[in-house]
mmCIF file of the C-alpha atoms, coordinates in Angstrom:
data_MODEL
# 
_entry.id   MODEL 
# 
loop_
_atom_site.group_PDB 
_atom_site.id 
_atom_site.type_symbol 
_atom_site.label_atom_id 
_atom_site.label_alt_id 
_atom_site.label_comp_id 
_atom_site.label_asym_id 
_atom_site.label_entity_id 
_atom_site.label_seq_id 
_atom_site.pdbx_PDB_ins_code 
_atom_site.Cartn_x 
_atom_site.Cartn_y 
_atom_site.Cartn_z 
_atom_site.occupancy 
_atom_site.B_iso_or_equiv 
_atom_site.pdbx_formal_charge 
_atom_site.auth_seq_id 
_atom_site.auth_comp_id 
_atom_site.auth_asym_id 
_atom_site.auth_atom_id 
_atom_site.pdbx_PDB_model_num 
ATOM 1  C CA . UNK A 1 1  ? 20.288 76.133  41.361 1.00 0.00 ? 1  UNK A CA 1 
ATOM 2  C CA . UNK A 1 2  ? 21.125 79.359  39.585 1.00 0.00 ? 2  UNK A CA 1 
ATOM 3  C CA . UNK A 1 3  ? 24.452 80.895  38.749 1.00 0.00 ? 3  UNK A CA 1 
ATOM 4  C CA . UNK A 1 4  ? 24.997 84.622  38.659 1.00 0.00 ? 4  UNK A CA 1 
ATOM 5  C CA . UNK A 1 5  ? 27.952 86.217  36.927 1.00 0.00 ? 5  UNK A CA 1 
ATOM 6  C CA . UNK A 1 6  ? 28.943 89.705  37.998 1.00 0.00 ? 6  UNK A CA 1 
ATOM 7  C CA . UNK A 1 7  ? 31.253 92.167  36.273 1.00 0.00 ? 7  UNK A CA 1 
ATOM 8  C CA . UNK A 1 8  ? 32.628 93.579  39.521 1.00 0.00 ? 8  UNK A CA 1 
ATOM 9  C CA . UNK A 1 9  ? 32.847 92.660  43.168 1.00 0.00 ? 9  UNK A CA 1 
ATOM 10 C CA . UNK A 1 10 ? 30.696 95.710  43.938 1.00 0.00 ? 10 UNK A CA 1 
ATOM 11 C CA . UNK A 1 11 ? 27.928 94.342  41.683 1.00 0.00 ? 11 UNK A CA 1 
ATOM 12 C CA . UNK A 1 12 ? 28.111 90.985  43.446 1.00 0.00 ? 12 UNK A CA 1 
ATOM 13 C CA . UNK A 1 13 ? 28.065 92.509  46.935 1.00 0.00 ? 13 UNK A CA 1 
ATOM 14 C CA . UNK A 1 14 ? 25.096 94.686  46.011 1.00 0.00 ? 14 UNK A CA 1 
ATOM 15 C CA . UNK A 1 15 ? 23.224 91.610  44.782 1.00 0.00 ? 15 UNK A CA 1 
ATOM 16 C CA . UNK A 1 16 ? 24.067 89.686  47.979 1.00 0.00 ? 16 UNK A CA 1 
ATOM 17 C CA . UNK A 1 17 ? 22.898 92.606  50.137 1.00 0.00 ? 17 UNK A CA 1 
ATOM 18 C CA . UNK A 1 18 ? 19.653 92.901  48.168 1.00 0.00 ? 18 UNK A CA 1 
ATOM 19 C CA . UNK A 1 19 ? 19.098 89.146  48.466 1.00 0.00 ? 19 UNK A CA 1 
ATOM 20 C CA . UNK A 1 20 ? 19.588 89.374  52.234 1.00 0.00 ? 20 UNK A CA 1 
ATOM 21 C CA . UNK A 1 21 ? 17.232 92.350  52.312 1.00 0.00 ? 21 UNK A CA 1 
ATOM 22 C CA . UNK A 1 22 ? 14.563 90.281  50.505 1.00 0.00 ? 22 UNK A CA 1 
ATOM 23 C CA . UNK A 1 23 ? 15.061 87.356  52.889 1.00 0.00 ? 23 UNK A CA 1 
ATOM 24 C CA . UNK A 1 24 ? 14.650 89.636  55.902 1.00 0.00 ? 24 UNK A CA 1 
ATOM 25 C CA . UNK A 1 25 ? 11.520 91.188  54.383 1.00 0.00 ? 25 UNK A CA 1 
ATOM 26 C CA . UNK A 1 26 ? 10.150 87.646  53.913 1.00 0.00 ? 26 UNK A CA 1 
ATOM 27 C CA . UNK A 1 27 ? 10.557 86.995  57.637 1.00 0.00 ? 27 UNK A CA 1 
ATOM 28 C CA . UNK A 1 28 ? 13.950 85.330  57.920 1.00 0.00 ? 28 UNK A CA 1 
ATOM 29 C CA . UNK A 1 29 ? 15.800 86.505  61.031 1.00 0.00 ? 29 UNK A CA 1 
ATOM 30 C CA . UNK A 1 30 ? 19.207 88.127  60.595 1.00 0.00 ? 30 UNK A CA 1 
ATOM 31 C CA . UNK A 1 31 ? 20.681 85.590  63.035 1.00 0.00 ? 31 UNK A CA 1 
ATOM 32 C CA . UNK A 1 32 ? 19.813 82.825  60.567 1.00 0.00 ? 32 UNK A CA 1 
ATOM 33 C CA . UNK A 1 33 ? 21.850 84.314  57.707 1.00 0.00 ? 33 UNK A CA 1 
ATOM 34 C CA . UNK A 1 34 ? 25.543 83.641  57.126 1.00 0.00 ? 34 UNK A CA 1 
ATOM 35 C CA . UNK A 1 35 ? 27.845 84.677  54.324 1.00 0.00 ? 35 UNK A CA 1 
ATOM 36 C CA . UNK A 1 36 ? 31.123 82.870  53.709 1.00 0.00 ? 36 UNK A CA 1 
ATOM 37 C CA . UNK A 1 37 ? 33.839 84.325  51.496 1.00 0.00 ? 37 UNK A CA 1 
ATOM 38 C CA . UNK A 1 38 ? 37.387 83.383  50.611 1.00 0.00 ? 38 UNK A CA 1 
ATOM 39 C CA . UNK A 1 39 ? 38.821 86.688  51.792 1.00 0.00 ? 39 UNK A CA 1 
ATOM 40 C CA . UNK A 1 40 ? 38.067 88.718  54.915 1.00 0.00 ? 40 UNK A CA 1 
ATOM 41 C CA . UNK A 1 41 ? 38.323 91.906  52.842 1.00 0.00 ? 41 UNK A CA 1 
ATOM 42 C CA . UNK A 1 42 ? 35.291 90.784  50.822 1.00 0.00 ? 42 UNK A CA 1 
ATOM 43 C CA . UNK A 1 43 ? 33.317 90.371  54.054 1.00 0.00 ? 43 UNK A CA 1 
ATOM 44 C CA . UNK A 1 44 ? 34.433 93.802  55.206 1.00 0.00 ? 44 UNK A CA 1 
ATOM 45 C CA . UNK A 1 45 ? 33.226 95.302  51.923 1.00 0.00 ? 45 UNK A CA 1 
ATOM 46 C CA . UNK A 1 46 ? 29.924 93.430  52.192 1.00 0.00 ? 46 UNK A CA 1 
ATOM 47 C CA . UNK A 1 47 ? 29.552 94.698  55.740 1.00 0.00 ? 47 UNK A CA 1 
ATOM 48 C CA . UNK A 1 48 ? 29.793 98.273  54.452 1.00 0.00 ? 48 UNK A CA 1 
ATOM 49 C CA . UNK A 1 49 ? 27.075 97.609  51.866 1.00 0.00 ? 49 UNK A CA 1 
ATOM 50 C CA . UNK A 1 50 ? 24.830 95.959  54.467 1.00 0.00 ? 50 UNK A CA 1 
ATOM 51 C CA . UNK A 1 51 ? 25.314 98.802  56.937 1.00 0.00 ? 51 UNK A CA 1 
ATOM 52 C CA . UNK A 1 52 ? 24.436 101.329 54.226 1.00 0.00 ? 52 UNK A CA 1 
ATOM 53 C CA . UNK A 1 53 ? 21.107 99.469  53.936 1.00 0.00 ? 53 UNK A CA 1 
ATOM 54 C CA . UNK A 1 54 ? 20.753 99.440  57.751 1.00 0.00 ? 54 UNK A CA 1 
ATOM 55 C CA . UNK A 1 55 ? 21.055 95.648  57.847 1.00 0.00 ? 55 UNK A CA 1 
ATOM 56 C CA . UNK A 1 56 ? 22.699 94.417  61.077 1.00 0.00 ? 56 UNK A CA 1 
ATOM 57 C CA . UNK A 1 57 ? 26.035 92.667  60.662 1.00 0.00 ? 57 UNK A CA 1 
ATOM 58 C CA . UNK A 1 58 ? 28.540 90.722  62.728 1.00 0.00 ? 58 UNK A CA 1 
ATOM 59 C CA . UNK A 1 59 ? 31.977 89.858  61.364 1.00 0.00 ? 59 UNK A CA 1 
ATOM 60 C CA . UNK A 1 60 ? 34.092 87.025  62.716 1.00 0.00 ? 60 UNK A CA 1 
ATOM 61 C CA . UNK A 1 61 ? 37.670 86.617  61.529 1.00 0.00 ? 61 UNK A CA 1 
ATOM 62 C CA . UNK A 1 62 ? 38.847 84.367  64.343 1.00 0.00 ? 62 UNK A CA 1 
ATOM 63 C CA . UNK A 1 63 ? 38.899 81.144  62.385 1.00 0.00 ? 63 UNK A CA 1 
ATOM 64 C CA . UNK A 1 64 ? 39.396 80.032  58.828 1.00 0.00 ? 64 UNK A CA 1 
ATOM 65 C CA . UNK A 1 65 ? 36.235 78.103  58.052 1.00 0.00 ? 65 UNK A CA 1 
ATOM 66 C CA . UNK A 1 66 ? 37.870 76.691  54.921 1.00 0.00 ? 66 UNK A CA 1 
ATOM 67 C CA . UNK A 1 67 ? 40.120 74.590  57.163 1.00 0.00 ? 67 UNK A CA 1 
ATOM 68 C CA . UNK A 1 68 ? 37.151 72.719  58.625 1.00 0.00 ? 68 UNK A CA 1 
ATOM 69 C CA . UNK A 1 69 ? 36.342 69.162  57.591 1.00 0.00 ? 69 UNK A CA 1 
ATOM 70 C CA . UNK A 1 70 ? 32.739 70.127  56.794 1.00 0.00 ? 70 UNK A CA 1 
ATOM 71 C CA . UNK A 1 71 ? 33.764 72.770  54.290 1.00 0.00 ? 71 UNK A CA 1 
ATOM 72 C CA . UNK A 1 72 ? 36.296 70.457  52.651 1.00 0.00 ? 72 UNK A CA 1 
ATOM 73 C CA . UNK A 1 73 ? 33.566 67.842  52.249 1.00 0.00 ? 73 UNK A CA 1 
ATOM 74 C CA . UNK A 1 74 ? 31.168 70.435  50.845 1.00 0.00 ? 74 UNK A CA 1 
ATOM 75 C CA . UNK A 1 75 ? 33.870 71.555  48.412 1.00 0.00 ? 75 UNK A CA 1 
ATOM 76 C CA . UNK A 1 76 ? 34.321 67.972  47.199 1.00 0.00 ? 76 UNK A CA 1 
ATOM 77 C CA . UNK A 1 77 ? 30.574 67.562  46.723 1.00 0.00 ? 77 UNK A CA 1 
ATOM 78 C CA . UNK A 1 78 ? 30.339 70.814  44.765 1.00 0.00 ? 78 UNK A CA 1 
ATOM 79 C CA . UNK A 1 79 ? 33.294 69.873  42.576 1.00 0.00 ? 79 UNK A CA 1 
ATOM 80 C CA . UNK A 1 80 ? 31.611 66.541  41.851 1.00 0.00 ? 80 UNK A CA 1 
ATOM 81 C CA . UNK A 1 81 ? 28.340 68.240  40.924 1.00 0.00 ? 81 UNK A CA 1 
ATOM 82 C CA . UNK A 1 82 ? 30.152 70.664  38.633 1.00 0.00 ? 82 UNK A CA 1 
ATOM 83 C CA . UNK A 1 83 ? 31.915 67.737  36.948 1.00 0.00 ? 83 UNK A CA 1 
ATOM 84 C CA . UNK A 1 84 ? 28.521 66.128  36.252 1.00 0.00 ? 84 UNK A CA 1 
ATOM 85 C CA . UNK A 1 85 ? 27.325 69.290  34.501 1.00 0.00 ? 85 UNK A CA 1 
ATOM 86 C CA . UNK A 1 86 ? 30.398 69.509  32.286 1.00 0.00 ? 86 UNK A CA 1 
ATOM 87 C CA . UNK A 1 87 ? 30.160 65.884  31.060 1.00 0.00 ? 87 UNK A CA 1 
# 
């Protein structure tokens, strides 16, 4: 696992878009890629970056994925893993 630290949201979104671009070039289908963010505005900004690179996008704001049991469980697992690294 790697951790990237970005100075600005724009830097992070550019990196995400370039990573998606690489995955598509390696044969991954766009339908198999999902990006989850805390704020819809971040997804909207990412969508603009992806469209500027002619990468197809679909944005769904109908549900808050962070309310799902699966995401809460994943959050607990990630918090546990982070706690192991800091001990």
